DRENTOR-861679 format. One record per residue (C-alpha): residue number from 1; residue in one letter; z, x, y negated. Coordinates in steps of 0.25 Angstrom, whole numbers, plus 5000, padded with zeros to 4 digits. Each point is the difference from the previous one (the first is absolute). Example, Ala and Ser with C-alpha at 12.3 -4.5 7.8 and 13.67 -1.06 7.14 Angstrom:
// residues 2
R|1|A|5031|5049|5018
R|2|S|4998|5006|4986
***
This chain:
// residues 96
R|1|M|5019|5020|5155
R|2|S|4992|5012|4994
R|3|K|5003|5006|4986
R|4|A|4986|4995|4996
R|5|G|5004|4986|5005
R|6|S|5013|4999|4993
R|7|K|4993|5004|4987
R|8|L|4990|4990|5002
R|9|I|5010|4989|5002
R|10|K|5008|5005|4988
R|11|S|4988|4999|4991
R|12|A|4997|4986|5005
R|13|R|5014|4995|4997
R|14|Q|4999|5007|4986
R|15|A|4986|4993|4997
R|16|L|5006|4987|5005
R|17|A|5012|5001|4991
R|18|Y|4991|5004|4988
R|19|A|4991|4988|5003
R|20|R|5012|4991|4999
R|21|G|5004|5006|4987
R|22|E|5012|5007|5006
R|23|A|5004|5014|4996
R|24|C|4999|5010|5011
R|25|D|5011|5009|4993
R|26|G|5007|4990|4992
R|27|F|4990|5002|4988
R|28|V|4990|4990|4995
R|29|A|4992|5004|4987
R|30|H|5000|4988|4990
R|31|V|4987|5000|4992
R|32|P|5001|4990|4989
R|33|E|4989|4990|4999
R|34|E|5000|5002|4985
R|35|V|5003|5011|4991
R|36|D|5003|5000|4985
R|37|V|4992|5012|4996
R|38|K|5002|4998|4985
R|39|S|5015|5000|5001
R|40|I|4999|5013|5009
R|41|R|4991|5006|4990
R|42|K|5008|4996|4987
R|43|R|5013|5004|5007
R|44|L|4994|5014|5001
R|45|G|4996|5000|4986
R|46|L|4985|5003|5003
R|47|T|4987|4994|4995
R|48|Q|4990|4994|5010
R|49|P|4992|5013|4999
R|50|E|5012|5009|5002
R|51|F|5005|4992|5012
R|52|S|4986|5000|5006
R|53|L|4999|5015|4999
R|54|R|5014|5003|5004
R|55|F|5000|4992|5013
R|56|G|4985|5000|5003
R|57|F|4996|4986|4997
R|58|D|4987|4996|4994
R|59|V|5003|4995|4986
R|60|R|4992|4988|5001
R|61|A|5008|4996|5013
R|62|V|5013|5001|4992
R|63|Q|4994|4992|4989
R|64|D|4995|4989|5010
R|65|W|5014|5000|5007
R|66|E|5008|4999|4987
R|67|Q|4991|4988|4996
R|68|N|5000|4993|5013
R|69|R|4986|5001|5002
R|70|R|5002|5007|5014
R|71|Q|5012|5004|5008
R|72|P|5002|5014|5006
R|73|E|4996|5002|5014
R|74|R|5011|5002|5010
R|75|A|4999|5016|5000
R|76|A|5001|4999|4984
R|77|R|5012|4991|5001
R|78|V|5007|5010|5009
R|79|L|4998|5011|4990
R|80|L|5004|4991|4988
R|81|T|5013|4996|5007
R|82|V|5003|5015|5002
R|83|I|4996|5003|4986
R|84|A|5010|4989|4996
R|85|H|5011|5006|5007
R|86|E|4997|5015|5000
R|87|P|4989|5004|4990
R|88|E|5004|5014|4999
R|89|A|4998|5002|5015
R|90|V|4986|4994|4999
R|91|S|4997|5009|4988
R|92|R|5004|5012|5008
R|93|A|4993|4996|5013
R|94|L|4987|4998|4992
R|95|A|5001|5012|4991
R|96|H|4990|5012|5002
***
């Protein structure tokens, strides 16, 4: 089999494993369905405006999340999960 054919088969197997929810390399990201934004923010000792500015969120979104008027989208839940575990890493990554 050609090198291109082998890569194609490998990619197809990886896509199938992904579709089945299997980890290709043993790692599967867990994205929580719900995130307690208020708890994360309070643990960091930040006001809603401070939290919003530090991590790039709209302050209205933070208010809505905390008052359960809206839930964060998947990408925001990923970022909030990282903030909950490594806030300084996120701050460093977003600093200019």
